[in-house]
GUGUTOR-398668 format. One line per 2 residues: number of its first residue (from 1); for each residue x, z, y of N, C-alpha, C, O, CB. Coordinates in Angstrom, 3 decimals, always signed. Glycine has a CB too. Layout:
# residues N
NUM) X:Z:Y:X:Z:Y:X:Z:Y:X:Z:Y:X:Z:Y  ...
This chain:
# residues 188
1) +41.590:+34.083:-21.684:+41.714:+35.929:-21.350:+42.641:+36.220:-20.244:+43.778:+35.761:-20.348:+42.416:+36.920:-22.734  +42.320:+36.950:-19.140:+42.949:+37.387:-17.609:+43.013:+38.601:-18.752:+42.370:+39.048:-19.701:+41.897:+37.455:-15.693
3) +44.834:+38.928:-17.629:+45.068:+40.319:-17.580:+45.684:+40.591:-16.628:+46.454:+39.800:-16.083:+45.633:+40.850:-18.529  +45.323:+42.534:-15.987:+46.253:+42.556:-14.131:+47.262:+43.875:-14.663:+47.514:+44.434:-15.730:+44.801:+43.234:-12.086
5) +47.677:+43.998:-13.174:+48.161:+44.994:-13.592:+47.575:+46.490:-12.842:+48.008:+47.640:-12.782:+49.554:+44.681:-13.472  +46.563:+45.900:-12.413:+45.887:+46.937:-11.474:+44.287:+46.457:-11.784:+43.784:+45.360:-12.026:+46.443:+46.788:-9.617
7) +43.700:+47.943:-11.644:+42.551:+47.965:-11.190:+41.690:+47.132:-10.412:+42.047:+47.109:-9.234:+42.594:+48.720:-10.784  +40.150:+46.077:-10.789:+39.891:+45.959:-8.817:+39.564:+46.668:-7.988:+39.295:+46.224:-6.871:+39.049:+45.258:-8.274
9) +39.458:+48.442:-8.378:+38.813:+49.269:-7.175:+39.827:+49.821:-6.845:+39.766:+50.865:-6.196:+37.670:+50.276:-7.367  +40.839:+49.347:-7.151:+42.388:+50.850:-6.713:+42.088:+49.755:-5.178:+41.703:+48.635:-4.840:+45.054:+50.833:-8.019
11) +42.645:+51.189:-4.600:+43.678:+50.615:-3.005:+43.944:+49.378:-2.656:+45.101:+49.302:-3.068:+45.154:+50.995:-2.942  +43.760:+48.570:-2.293:+44.266:+46.929:-1.838:+45.995:+47.230:-1.092:+47.077:+46.667:-1.258:+42.825:+46.071:-0.240
13) +45.645:+48.129:-0.434:+46.392:+47.740:+1.099:+47.666:+49.888:+0.558:+48.232:+50.767:+1.209:+44.331:+47.731:+3.486  +47.437:+49.619:-0.719:+48.414:+50.709:-1.242:+49.730:+50.705:-2.016:+49.669:+50.837:-3.238:+47.765:+51.369:-1.959
15) +51.174:+50.537:-1.284:+51.944:+49.073:-2.490:+52.248:+49.798:-3.632:+53.077:+49.316:-4.403:+53.702:+48.148:-1.974  +51.372:+51.620:-4.067:+52.106:+52.029:-5.241:+51.094:+51.947:-6.493:+50.964:+52.519:-7.575:+52.715:+53.532:-5.024
17) +50.345:+50.769:-5.651:+48.838:+50.223:-6.473:+49.793:+48.076:-7.143:+49.203:+47.091:-7.587:+46.650:+50.028:-4.388  +51.084:+48.257:-6.906:+51.534:+47.089:-6.875:+52.746:+46.742:-8.156:+53.315:+47.826:-8.281:+52.013:+46.972:-5.432
19) +53.210:+46.032:-8.867:+52.537:+44.875:-8.436:+51.169:+44.202:-8.695:+50.892:+44.611:-9.823:+53.237:+44.136:-8.710  +50.171:+43.414:-8.300:+48.874:+43.419:-8.600:+49.089:+41.586:-9.804:+49.204:+40.616:-9.055:+47.697:+43.465:-6.736
21) +49.118:+41.327:-10.818:+49.436:+40.409:-11.616:+47.953:+40.144:-12.477:+47.280:+40.906:-13.171:+50.756:+40.880:-12.445  +47.691:+37.996:-11.909:+47.205:+37.601:-13.418:+47.915:+36.846:-13.953:+48.634:+36.034:-13.371:+46.005:+37.010:-13.608
23) +47.794:+37.042:-15.502:+48.318:+36.246:-16.158:+47.112:+35.621:-17.942:+46.805:+36.243:-18.959:+49.856:+37.136:-16.315  +46.864:+34.455:-17.562:+45.811:+33.452:-17.404:+46.439:+32.926:-18.971:+46.791:+31.764:-18.773:+45.838:+32.263:-15.778
25) +46.713:+33.270:-20.367:+47.695:+32.785:-21.187:+47.206:+31.018:-21.510:+47.796:+29.940:-21.431:+47.765:+33.885:-22.628  +45.630:+31.513:-21.951:+45.504:+30.528:-22.471:+45.184:+29.085:-21.563:+44.723:+28.036:-22.012:+44.649:+30.912:-23.335
27) +45.593:+29.397:-20.106:+45.627:+28.185:-19.218:+46.872:+28.140:-18.581:+47.215:+27.256:-17.795:+44.545:+28.153:-18.181  +47.561:+29.124:-18.934:+49.292:+28.965:-18.574:+48.843:+29.378:-16.880:+48.867:+28.473:-16.045:+50.276:+26.850:-18.912
29) +48.619:+30.174:-16.651:+48.687:+30.727:-15.291:+49.026:+31.650:-14.929:+48.617:+32.540:-15.674:+47.929:+30.798:-14.788  +49.809:+32.159:-13.844:+50.950:+33.174:-13.663:+50.852:+32.799:-12.142:+51.275:+31.870:-11.453:+52.590:+32.932:-14.575
31) +49.778:+34.438:-11.822:+49.916:+34.917:-10.535:+50.297:+36.905:-10.006:+50.245:+37.868:-10.771:+48.445:+34.357:-10.037  +50.602:+36.919:-8.694:+51.611:+38.105:-8.870:+51.575:+37.798:-7.241:+51.851:+36.693:-6.774:+53.298:+37.990:-10.006
33) +51.125:+39.154:-6.310:+51.036:+40.107:-5.551:+52.040:+41.069:-5.252:+51.698:+42.157:-5.715:+50.183:+40.589:-5.889  +53.005:+41.114:-4.741:+54.411:+42.201:-4.953:+55.372:+42.413:-4.228:+56.048:+41.435:-3.909:+55.176:+41.991:-5.901
35) +55.800:+43.915:-3.665:+56.578:+44.088:-2.807:+57.731:+44.081:-3.322:+58.642:+44.436:-2.574:+56.347:+44.999:-2.161  +58.006:+43.772:-4.429:+59.177:+43.804:-4.881:+60.178:+42.375:-4.578:+59.549:+41.474:-4.023:+58.929:+44.124:-6.296
37) +61.480:+42.103:-4.840:+61.661:+40.814:-4.302:+61.375:+39.941:-6.028:+61.149:+40.313:-7.179:+63.488:+40.646:-3.371  +61.544:+38.728:-5.359:+60.725:+37.078:-6.797:+61.845:+37.375:-7.198:+62.836:+37.574:-6.496:+60.291:+34.849:-6.461
39) +61.744:+37.446:-8.755:+61.949:+36.862:-10.084:+61.832:+36.191:-10.638:+61.185:+36.164:-11.685:+61.798:+37.051:-10.660  +62.648:+35.085:-9.941:+62.843:+33.070:-10.307:+62.482:+33.081:-12.304:+61.845:+32.455:-13.151:+65.495:+32.223:-9.857
41) +63.288:+34.104:-12.184:+63.398:+33.586:-14.375:+62.517:+33.849:-14.987:+62.192:+33.188:-15.973:+64.457:+34.315:-15.538  +61.602:+35.345:-14.397:+59.947:+35.443:-15.087:+59.077:+35.102:-14.524:+57.896:+35.098:-14.874:+59.373:+36.575:-15.404
43) +59.610:+34.721:-13.435:+58.379:+32.914:-12.881:+57.918:+32.190:-13.435:+56.736:+31.874:-13.569:+58.745:+31.732:-12.233  +59.228:+31.666:-14.017:+59.924:+30.321:-14.743:+59.072:+30.052:-15.952:+58.306:+29.179:-16.361:+61.614:+30.553:-15.280
45) +59.786:+31.731:-16.502:+59.317:+31.882:-18.180:+57.398:+31.959:-18.247:+57.015:+32.054:-19.413:+60.158:+33.784:-18.949  +56.955:+31.948:-17.846:+55.186:+32.183:-17.559:+55.592:+31.103:-17.162:+56.470:+31.403:-16.354:+54.197:+33.377:-16.552
47) +55.479:+29.437:-17.233:+55.214:+28.299:-17.463:+55.273:+27.863:-17.871:+54.515:+26.894:-17.846:+55.243:+27.817:-17.266  +56.462:+28.016:-18.996:+57.209:+27.085:-19.562:+56.237:+26.787:-20.423:+55.253:+27.525:-20.468:+58.528:+27.413:-20.074
49) +56.319:+25.814:-21.146:+56.054:+24.513:-22.640:+56.859:+23.165:-22.849:+57.464:+22.337:-22.168:+54.454:+23.768:-22.555  +56.422:+23.488:-24.602:+56.984:+22.684:-25.348:+57.308:+20.639:-24.894:+58.237:+19.840:-25.017:+56.028:+23.044:-26.536
51) +55.694:+20.625:-24.288:+55.367:+19.397:-23.711:+55.643:+19.179:-21.945:+55.023:+18.523:-21.109:+53.840:+19.248:-24.098  +56.611:+19.873:-21.867:+57.138:+19.598:-20.201:+58.145:+19.503:-20.125:+58.938:+20.418:-20.346:+56.974:+20.447:-19.165
53) +58.515:+18.071:-19.699:+59.885:+17.171:-19.061:+60.496:+18.034:-17.768:+61.693:+18.301:-17.665:+59.333:+15.390:-18.388  +59.493:+18.419:-16.812:+59.669:+19.011:-15.838:+59.447:+20.361:-15.509:+58.428:+20.896:-15.948:+59.238:+18.457:-15.248
55) +60.430:+21.163:-14.631:+59.732:+22.745:-14.144:+60.031:+22.803:-12.417:+61.101:+22.943:-11.824:+60.748:+24.399:-15.100  +58.989:+22.677:-12.022:+59.808:+22.638:-10.827:+59.228:+23.632:-10.249:+58.064:+23.978:-10.449:+59.882:+21.399:-10.000
57) +60.707:+24.599:-8.835:+60.321:+25.524:-8.219:+60.870:+25.951:-6.788:+62.045:+26.036:-6.430:+60.423:+26.338:-9.034  +59.464:+26.247:-5.915:+59.750:+26.687:-4.929:+60.612:+28.078:-4.752:+60.954:+28.956:-5.545:+58.692:+26.652:-4.453
59) +60.822:+27.852:-3.219:+60.795:+29.174:-2.459:+60.555:+28.713:-1.676:+60.455:+27.489:-1.589:+61.718:+30.081:-2.258  +60.295:+29.819:-0.455:+60.262:+30.002:+1.344:+60.365:+31.504:+0.832:+59.737:+32.431:+0.318:+58.558:+29.393:+2.603
61) +61.840:+31.014:+1.429:+62.526:+32.168:+1.796:+62.122:+32.636:+3.395:+61.192:+31.990:+3.879:+64.110:+31.846:+1.598  +62.545:+33.374:+3.999:+62.572:+34.139:+5.690:+64.090:+33.289:+6.058:+65.107:+33.266:+5.365:+62.768:+36.522:+5.761
63) +63.869:+32.693:+7.241:+65.324:+32.348:+7.700:+65.143:+33.136:+9.152:+64.243:+33.823:+9.635:+65.747:+30.446:+7.807  +66.776:+32.579:+9.716:+66.918:+33.871:+10.910:+66.815:+33.451:+12.273:+67.454:+33.887:+13.230:+68.371:+34.648:+10.895
65) +65.690:+32.299:+12.252:+65.478:+32.593:+13.778:+63.968:+31.597:+13.683:+63.810:+30.824:+12.738:+67.043:+31.943:+15.079  +63.065:+31.728:+14.639:+61.972:+31.310:+14.777:+62.104:+30.423:+16.258:+63.009:+30.776:+17.015:+60.991:+32.505:+14.651
67) +61.482:+29.623:+16.552:+61.673:+28.966:+18.076:+62.254:+29.093:+19.315:+61.894:+29.122:+20.492:+60.880:+28.902:+18.508  +64.073:+29.212:+18.167:+65.588:+29.741:+18.670:+65.291:+31.072:+19.775:+65.585:+31.373:+20.932:+66.559:+28.261:+19.625
69) +64.589:+31.591:+18.732:+64.369:+33.560:+18.617:+65.348:+33.893:+17.068:+65.120:+33.451:+15.942:+61.961:+34.235:+18.224  +66.231:+34.624:+17.422:+66.806:+35.302:+16.370:+66.018:+36.202:+15.907:+65.908:+37.261:+16.524:+67.927:+35.838:+16.636
71) +65.138:+35.924:+14.449:+64.158:+36.845:+13.139:+65.651:+37.657:+12.619:+66.763:+37.404:+12.156:+63.134:+35.492:+11.411  +64.808:+38.774:+13.051:+65.433:+40.296:+12.108:+64.140:+40.520:+10.894:+64.296:+41.684:+10.525:+65.534:+42.192:+13.458
73) +63.110:+40.002:+10.228:+62.686:+39.964:+8.974:+61.094:+39.772:+9.298:+60.392:+40.066:+10.266:+63.159:+41.290:+8.098  +60.875:+39.202:+8.157:+58.788:+39.016:+8.115:+58.137:+39.896:+7.269:+58.450:+40.079:+6.092:+58.068:+37.422:+7.409
75) +57.268:+40.422:+7.836:+56.679:+41.311:+7.111:+55.230:+40.670:+6.513:+54.413:+40.205:+7.308:+56.547:+42.571:+7.993  +55.023:+40.677:+5.347:+53.148:+40.395:+4.647:+52.370:+41.028:+3.942:+52.599:+41.594:+2.873:+52.878:+39.439:+3.810
77) +50.981:+40.917:+4.793:+50.341:+41.886:+3.735:+49.080:+42.079:+3.839:+48.711:+42.935:+4.643:+50.837:+43.147:+3.718  +48.258:+41.468:+3.194:+47.098:+40.227:+2.219:+46.016:+41.492:+1.633:+46.381:+42.406:+0.894:+48.168:+39.057:+0.343
79) +44.923:+41.339:+2.041:+43.929:+41.915:+0.868:+43.864:+41.406:-0.473:+43.268:+40.371:-0.769:+42.601:+41.783:+1.243  +44.610:+42.292:-1.452:+44.541:+41.637:-3.064:+43.483:+41.366:-3.604:+43.708:+41.009:-4.760:+45.026:+42.385:-4.080
81) +42.214:+41.347:-3.311:+41.370:+40.744:-4.246:+40.421:+39.863:-4.526:+39.534:+39.570:-5.328:+41.022:+41.257:-4.526  +41.191:+39.423:-3.121:+40.373:+37.817:-1.973:+41.575:+36.896:-2.216:+41.420:+35.715:-2.526:+40.102:+38.090:+0.375
83) +42.943:+37.549:-2.047:+44.253:+36.746:-2.448:+44.123:+36.417:-3.854:+44.174:+35.270:-4.298:+45.649:+37.573:-2.228  +43.973:+37.344:-4.452:+44.366:+36.433:-6.405:+43.204:+36.058:-6.849:+43.111:+35.380:-7.873:+45.026:+37.542:-7.978
85) +42.126:+36.454:-6.125:+41.157:+34.986:-6.403:+40.543:+34.088:-5.743:+39.424:+33.612:-5.940:+40.230:+35.109:-6.937  +42.029:+33.651:-4.191:+42.028:+32.073:-4.202:+43.096:+32.096:-4.771:+43.084:+31.063:-5.441:+41.973:+31.157:-2.919
87) +43.884:+32.525:-4.919:+45.082:+32.274:-6.049:+44.932:+31.943:-6.835:+45.935:+31.274:-7.083:+45.741:+32.959:-6.519  +43.878:+31.840:-8.108:+43.216:+31.386:-9.168:+42.454:+30.400:-8.706:+42.074:+29.633:-9.591:+42.520:+32.311:-9.842
89) +42.242:+30.253:-8.064:+40.982:+28.978:-8.054:+42.359:+27.467:-7.704:+42.454:+26.337:-8.184:+39.272:+29.334:-6.105  +43.031:+28.075:-6.876:+44.410:+26.697:-6.403:+44.966:+26.811:-8.270:+44.937:+26.042:-9.231:+46.360:+27.507:-4.587
91) +45.345:+27.946:-8.069:+45.957:+27.285:-9.780:+44.851:+26.670:-11.009:+45.527:+25.993:-11.784:+46.762:+28.783:-10.732  +44.322:+26.676:-11.163:+43.084:+26.094:-10.955:+42.819:+24.577:-11.355:+42.848:+23.853:-12.350:+42.843:+26.263:-9.616
93) +42.525:+24.520:-9.893:+42.357:+22.926:-9.707:+43.877:+21.878:-9.613:+44.188:+20.707:-9.400:+41.466:+22.760:-8.138  +44.613:+23.423:-9.983:+46.294:+22.201:-9.523:+46.163:+21.384:-11.167:+46.962:+20.474:-11.386:+48.709:+23.524:-9.266
95) +45.184:+21.743:-12.215:+45.008:+21.122:-13.586:+44.606:+19.710:-13.224:+45.179:+18.629:-13.364:+43.866:+21.891:-14.563  +43.283:+20.109:-12.645:+42.547:+18.580:-12.342:+42.851:+17.817:-11.118:+42.376:+16.729:-10.790:+41.009:+18.704:-12.233
97) +43.624:+18.469:-10.555:+43.934:+17.422:-9.121:+45.636:+16.141:-9.620:+46.309:+15.337:-8.975:+44.563:+19.032:-7.231  +45.640:+16.401:-10.363:+47.548:+16.132:-10.532:+47.683:+15.719:-12.755:+47.733:+16.717:-13.474:+48.867:+18.661:-9.864
99) +47.702:+14.970:-13.119:+47.471:+14.657:-14.566:+48.975:+15.510:-15.257:+49.665:+16.209:-14.515:+47.372:+12.656:-14.856  +49.107:+15.439:-15.825:+49.637:+16.210:-17.172:+50.688:+17.129:-16.818:+51.884:+16.959:-17.051:+50.250:+15.218:-18.317
101) +49.861:+18.676:-15.909:+50.408:+19.754:-15.331:+49.969:+20.570:-16.472:+48.892:+20.524:-17.066:+49.965:+20.141:-13.849  +51.332:+21.579:-16.745:+51.769:+22.411:-17.988:+50.725:+23.817:-18.250:+49.763:+24.084:-18.970:+53.474:+22.946:-17.689
103) +51.764:+24.692:-16.932:+51.260:+25.608:-16.384:+51.362:+25.573:-14.849:+51.459:+24.444:-14.369:+51.749:+26.631:-16.947  +51.355:+27.060:-13.627:+51.539:+27.090:-12.817:+51.534:+28.508:-12.232:+50.523:+29.199:-12.355:+50.988:+26.276:-12.520
105) +52.455:+28.897:-11.697:+53.218:+30.089:-11.079:+52.358:+30.113:-9.812:+51.930:+29.080:-9.297:+54.987:+29.882:-10.806  +52.122:+31.379:-9.322:+52.440:+31.450:-8.004:+52.701:+32.989:-7.861:+52.150:+33.931:-8.431:+51.303:+30.832:-7.058
107) +53.924:+32.959:-6.727:+53.865:+34.929:-6.626:+54.070:+35.289:-5.560:+55.294:+35.157:-5.531:+54.924:+35.902:-7.392  +53.554:+35.995:-3.769:+53.834:+36.017:-2.935:+54.533:+37.636:-2.608:+54.126:+38.746:-2.949:+52.834:+35.441:-2.383
109) +55.084:+37.449:-2.243:+55.481:+39.208:-1.976:+55.637:+39.825:-0.582:+56.499:+39.401:+0.188:+56.954:+39.574:-2.596  +54.523:+41.169:-0.142:+54.243:+41.284:+0.541:+55.505:+43.157:+0.962:+56.398:+43.634:+0.261:+52.685:+40.908:+0.312
111) +55.057:+43.556:+2.064:+55.762:+44.335:+2.654:+56.567:+43.448:+3.577:+56.110:+42.543:+4.277:+56.450:+45.156:+1.761  +57.601:+43.762:+3.501:+59.624:+44.039:+3.997:+59.607:+42.298:+3.509:+58.969:+41.726:+2.625:+61.208:+45.709:+2.491
113) +60.011:+42.092:+3.918:+61.110:+40.527:+3.208:+62.258:+40.216:+4.320:+61.959:+39.806:+5.441:+59.972:+38.619:+3.053  +63.969:+40.513:+3.794:+64.683:+40.013:+5.235:+64.964:+39.021:+5.123:+64.901:+38.322:+4.111:+65.802:+40.549:+5.784
115) +65.393:+38.726:+6.319:+66.284:+36.546:+5.997:+67.079:+36.707:+4.568:+67.616:+37.472:+3.766:+68.205:+35.811:+7.681  +66.757:+35.511:+4.870:+67.633:+34.922:+3.319:+66.348:+35.157:+1.272:+66.244:+34.456:+0.265:+69.738:+36.667:+3.225
117) +65.717:+36.529:+1.729:+64.906:+36.538:+0.705:+63.420:+35.512:+0.976:+62.837:+34.924:+1.886:+64.638:+38.113:+0.469  +63.275:+35.876:-1.017:+62.299:+34.613:-0.921:+60.743:+35.552:-1.009:+60.611:+36.555:-1.711:+62.598:+33.250:-2.499
119) +59.559:+34.908:-0.055:+58.389:+34.859:+0.036:+57.488:+34.802:-0.965:+56.862:+35.683:-1.555:+58.244:+34.131:+0.643  +57.521:+33.613:-1.066:+56.626:+32.927:-2.110:+57.919:+31.986:-2.346:+58.917:+31.399:-1.927:+54.940:+32.137:-1.567
121) +56.809:+32.446:-3.642:+57.636:+30.989:-5.150:+56.177:+30.302:-6.114:+55.234:+30.737:-6.775:+59.109:+32.278:-7.054  +56.569:+29.387:-5.809:+55.747:+29.016:-6.763:+56.488:+27.685:-7.672:+57.500:+27.059:-7.358:+54.336:+28.677:-6.016
123) +55.774:+27.537:-8.665:+56.509:+26.919:-10.049:+55.434:+25.910:-10.888:+54.382:+26.392:-11.307:+56.996:+28.339:-11.200  +55.738:+24.590:-11.091:+55.297:+23.726:-11.821:+55.653:+23.546:-12.948:+56.850:+23.761:-12.762:+55.347:+22.891:-11.402
125) +55.550:+23.231:-14.410:+55.634:+22.625:-15.486:+54.554:+21.659:-15.375:+53.382:+21.792:-15.022:+55.622:+23.475:-16.586  +55.418:+20.374:-15.869:+54.610:+19.179:-15.771:+55.399:+18.319:-17.261:+56.473:+18.506:-17.833:+54.811:+18.308:-13.956
127) +54.415:+17.475:-17.460:+54.787:+16.430:-18.375:+55.398:+15.635:-17.887:+56.111:+15.271:-18.822:+53.947:+15.835:-18.959  +55.735:+14.902:-16.831:+56.841:+14.316:-15.549:+57.091:+14.620:-14.369:+56.198:+15.164:-13.718:+56.704:+13.246:-15.179
129) +58.572:+14.313:-13.671:+58.711:+15.053:-12.484:+57.494:+14.788:-11.420:+57.001:+15.791:-10.905:+60.089:+14.688:-11.883  +56.974:+13.493:-11.054:+55.964:+13.225:-10.305:+55.617:+13.452:-10.334:+55.750:+13.999:-9.239:+55.483:+12.782:-10.052
131) +54.817:+13.816:-10.672:+53.328:+14.608:-10.929:+53.478:+16.132:-10.467:+52.788:+16.733:-9.644:+52.842:+14.612:-12.717  +54.693:+16.652:-11.304:+55.419:+18.177:-10.729:+55.601:+18.527:-9.580:+55.093:+19.456:-8.953:+56.637:+18.429:-11.038
133) +56.525:+17.586:-9.211:+56.467:+17.293:-7.321:+56.026:+17.756:-6.457:+56.376:+18.601:-5.632:+56.015:+16.419:-6.806  +54.674:+16.811:-6.754:+54.070:+16.276:-6.064:+52.598:+17.853:-6.268:+51.777:+18.348:-5.496:+53.953:+14.455:-6.576
135) +52.961:+18.075:-7.634:+51.534:+19.525:-7.911:+52.166:+20.661:-6.571:+51.556:+21.159:-5.625:+51.696:+20.746:-10.272  +53.661:+20.788:-7.002:+54.524:+21.452:-6.037:+53.972:+22.127:-4.643:+53.520:+23.209:-4.271:+55.472:+20.452:-5.689
137) +54.311:+20.709:-4.047:+53.660:+20.847:-2.605:+52.257:+20.874:-2.377:+51.704:+21.159:-1.315:+54.043:+19.818:-1.807  +51.866:+20.642:-3.167:+50.256:+20.437:-2.979:+49.819:+22.149:-3.310:+49.090:+22.401:-2.350:+49.429:+19.036:-4.353
139) +49.875:+23.104:-3.949:+50.412:+24.003:-4.183:+49.752:+25.376:-3.256:+48.803:+26.150:-3.124:+51.748:+23.572:-4.041  +51.206:+24.927:-2.720:+51.916:+25.583:-1.225:+51.186:+25.376:-0.399:+50.514:+26.269:+0.117:+53.210:+25.090:-0.629
141) +51.113:+23.831:+0.026:+49.942:+23.842:+1.668:+49.037:+24.590:+1.046:+49.200:+25.659:+1.635:+49.045:+22.153:+2.431  +48.007:+24.815:+0.089:+47.038:+24.897:-0.349:+47.433:+26.612:-0.207:+46.446:+27.308:+0.033:+46.718:+23.996:-1.661
143) +48.297:+27.097:-0.287:+48.806:+28.218:-0.123:+48.200:+28.382:+1.542:+47.351:+28.894:+2.272:+50.494:+28.215:-0.487  +49.036:+27.765:+1.478:+49.933:+27.501:+3.080:+48.056:+27.894:+4.441:+47.937:+28.659:+5.398:+50.880:+24.675:+3.171
145) +46.911:+26.804:+3.701:+45.847:+26.309:+4.300:+44.899:+27.706:+3.930:+44.253:+28.269:+4.814:+45.374:+24.712:+3.701  +44.908:+28.178:+2.517:+43.285:+29.024:+1.887:+44.219:+30.859:+1.923:+43.640:+31.774:+2.511:+42.551:+28.204:-0.686
147) +45.355:+31.075:+1.368:+45.616:+31.405:+1.332:+45.232:+33.132:+2.047:+45.614:+33.049:+3.214:+46.146:+30.558:+1.263  +44.613:+34.688:+1.793:+44.946:+35.449:+2.708:+45.911:+36.197:+2.059:+45.860:+36.759:+0.965:+43.926:+36.116:+3.296
149) +46.982:+36.117:+3.050:+48.475:+36.703:+3.253:+48.666:+36.960:+4.840:+49.734:+36.521:+5.267:+49.732:+35.538:+2.669  +48.399:+37.161:+5.145:+49.518:+37.498:+6.845:+50.795:+38.010:+6.990:+51.354:+38.933:+6.397:+48.984:+38.583:+7.816
151) +51.348:+36.918:+8.290:+52.563:+37.229:+8.540:+53.059:+37.963:+9.589:+52.128:+38.173:+10.366:+53.067:+36.338:+8.544  +53.903:+38.367:+9.915:+54.299:+39.401:+11.229:+55.297:+39.008:+11.595:+55.963:+40.039:+11.496:+54.506:+40.880:+11.084
153) +56.482:+37.693:+12.256:+57.793:+38.419:+12.677:+58.154:+38.861:+13.313:+57.780:+38.598:+14.456:+58.504:+38.196:+12.757  +59.336:+40.056:+13.071:+60.054:+40.990:+13.617:+61.042:+39.984:+13.874:+61.505:+39.038:+13.237:+60.387:+42.272:+12.829
155) +61.249:+40.578:+15.216:+62.544:+39.396:+16.677:+64.106:+40.812:+16.338:+63.976:+42.030:+16.224:+61.462:+39.544:+19.835  +65.014:+40.226:+16.292:+66.025:+41.320:+16.832:+66.192:+41.482:+18.151:+66.367:+40.604:+18.996:+67.299:+41.130:+16.415
157) +66.133:+42.613:+18.289:+66.398:+43.249:+19.430:+65.098:+43.362:+20.387:+65.061:+43.244:+21.612:+67.530:+42.538:+20.061  +63.686:+43.711:+19.181:+63.182:+43.933:+19.976:+61.803:+45.165:+18.931:+61.917:+45.337:+17.718:+62.935:+42.445:+20.809
159) +61.175:+45.528:+19.395:+60.913:+46.582:+18.509:+59.958:+46.287:+17.499:+59.665:+45.098:+17.625:+60.507:+47.678:+19.182  +59.324:+46.808:+16.545:+58.693:+45.948:+15.179:+57.350:+45.911:+15.919:+56.702:+44.936:+15.541:+58.662:+46.821:+13.342
161) +56.872:+46.456:+16.611:+55.176:+46.783:+16.533:+54.733:+45.632:+18.229:+53.805:+45.478:+19.023:+54.723:+49.287:+16.794  +56.362:+45.016:+17.916:+56.483:+43.806:+19.005:+56.780:+42.339:+18.258:+57.366:+41.395:+18.787:+57.849:+44.152:+20.133
163) +56.314:+42.368:+17.099:+55.940:+41.388:+16.057:+55.014:+40.923:+17.287:+54.379:+41.299:+18.272:+55.245:+41.914:+14.373  +55.676:+39.086:+15.968:+53.656:+38.363:+15.899:+53.500:+37.742:+14.702:+54.212:+37.086:+13.941:+53.073:+36.884:+17.173
165) +51.853:+38.303:+14.755:+51.155:+37.915:+13.958:+50.647:+36.209:+13.605:+50.078:+35.555:+14.480:+50.321:+38.710:+14.275  +50.822:+35.857:+12.775:+50.902:+34.299:+12.218:+50.374:+34.526:+11.496:+50.303:+35.675:+11.059:+51.963:+33.497:+11.822
167) +49.529:+33.189:+10.860:+48.652:+32.247:+10.198:+49.349:+31.243:+9.654:+49.541:+30.238:+10.340:+47.688:+31.709:+11.011  +49.857:+31.319:+8.332:+50.578:+30.300:+7.469:+50.417:+28.688:+7.590:+51.351:+27.915:+7.376:+50.192:+30.622:+6.141
169) +48.309:+28.039:+8.187:+48.555:+26.979:+8.870:+48.477:+27.187:+10.274:+47.589:+26.646:+10.932:+47.786:+26.033:+8.480  +49.399:+27.981:+10.823:+50.103:+27.685:+12.363:+50.355:+26.524:+12.632:+49.811:+25.801:+13.465:+51.361:+28.260:+12.658
171) +52.012:+26.091:+11.250:+52.454:+25.029:+11.285:+51.950:+23.928:+9.827:+51.094:+23.995:+8.945:+53.903:+25.385:+11.498  +53.242:+22.777:+10.296:+52.736:+22.752:+9.132:+54.382:+22.003:+8.237:+55.408:+22.281:+8.858:+51.063:+21.763:+9.200
173) +54.587:+21.197:+6.997:+56.033:+21.066:+6.203:+56.525:+21.067:+6.937:+56.674:+22.287:+6.992:+56.533:+20.145:+5.393  +57.280:+20.548:+8.136:+57.663:+20.199:+8.929:+57.863:+21.267:+10.301:+58.788:+20.970:+11.057:+57.000:+19.210:+8.917
175) +57.474:+21.840:+10.462:+57.954:+23.535:+11.344:+56.872:+22.914:+12.468:+57.137:+23.588:+13.463:+60.242:+23.962:+12.133  +56.125:+22.274:+12.728:+55.502:+21.508:+13.999:+54.153:+22.180:+13.979:+53.336:+22.276:+13.064:+55.389:+19.703:+13.886
177) +54.113:+22.847:+15.863:+52.603:+23.911:+15.794:+51.371:+22.960:+15.416:+51.479:+22.050:+16.238:+52.140:+24.748:+17.560  +50.294:+22.690:+14.642:+49.446:+22.600:+14.152:+47.742:+23.424:+15.004:+47.227:+24.508:+14.734:+50.076:+23.010:+12.918
179) +47.376:+22.561:+15.843:+46.766:+22.198:+16.656:+45.020:+22.738:+15.673:+44.693:+21.969:+14.769:+47.315:+20.525:+17.088  +43.952:+24.156:+15.973:+42.763:+24.097:+15.231:+42.165:+23.429:+15.161:+41.343:+23.726:+14.294:+42.126:+24.635:+15.289
181) +41.894:+22.119:+15.769:+41.362:+21.564:+16.148:+41.226:+19.723:+15.380:+40.491:+18.739:+15.293:+41.788:+21.976:+17.305  +43.406:+20.651:+14.737:+43.463:+18.637:+13.931:+44.033:+19.448:+13.024:+45.158:+19.026:+12.759:+44.631:+16.817:+14.659
183) +43.743:+20.481:+12.395:+44.357:+20.914:+11.398:+43.680:+20.201:+9.782:+42.495:+20.321:+9.472:+44.250:+22.518:+11.621  +44.427:+19.681:+9.159:+43.997:+18.369:+7.900:+43.005:+19.265:+6.997:+43.155:+20.485:+6.926:+45.637:+17.639:+6.691
185) +41.898:+18.523:+6.255:+41.437:+18.200:+5.664:+41.581:+18.161:+4.620:+42.684:+17.781:+4.229:+41.279:+17.709:+5.929  +40.203:+18.653:+3.299:+40.582:+18.276:+2.042:+40.428:+16.949:+1.875:+39.676:+16.068:+2.291:+39.944:+18.929:+1.091
187) +41.705:+17.089:+0.874:+41.490:+16.113:+0.667:+42.610:+14.203:+1.203:+42.870:+13.180:+0.570:+40.228:+16.524:+1.135  +42.965:+14.786:+2.929:+43.798:+13.980:+3.060:+45.137:+14.741:+2.917:+46.204:+14.135:+3.011:+43.557:+13.283:+4.211
């Protein structure tokens, strides 16, 4: 059974229609797009399982510099119906890709995210830590490759409209620029 906090026909760009959440209790999946700060206690509570020996939480936060330029803040936007569909696919696939996964939660913040605040939270519960760690990293990388969320970096001393839009897939896990022709393929 699926539950959602906003009807699918409501305006996906209106912040007052958020948070948008999908909770699939029978699959132990929780997904969220929100304009509010991410609540890690709630996120972890959604993946809790008595058969989990590991609960992994990753937070992606706004850092204060990018390419030696001081960052004022990040701003995120999304097309919620499509983004939630993609998140559902990523979460469900995680159970097939990794052994012993007990729960998956993915929350992404939209709007302005100041320096030091989290823009994405990924939580995975698993029977054992090894598959849990690998699954959490895989979920993050798949979100960066596929999720319909766009980021704009705004820099100190510049007007907000001078900010730079970036695709999450433009950088690898170490922050190195990824060329479009050399982007990673599924399963590598």
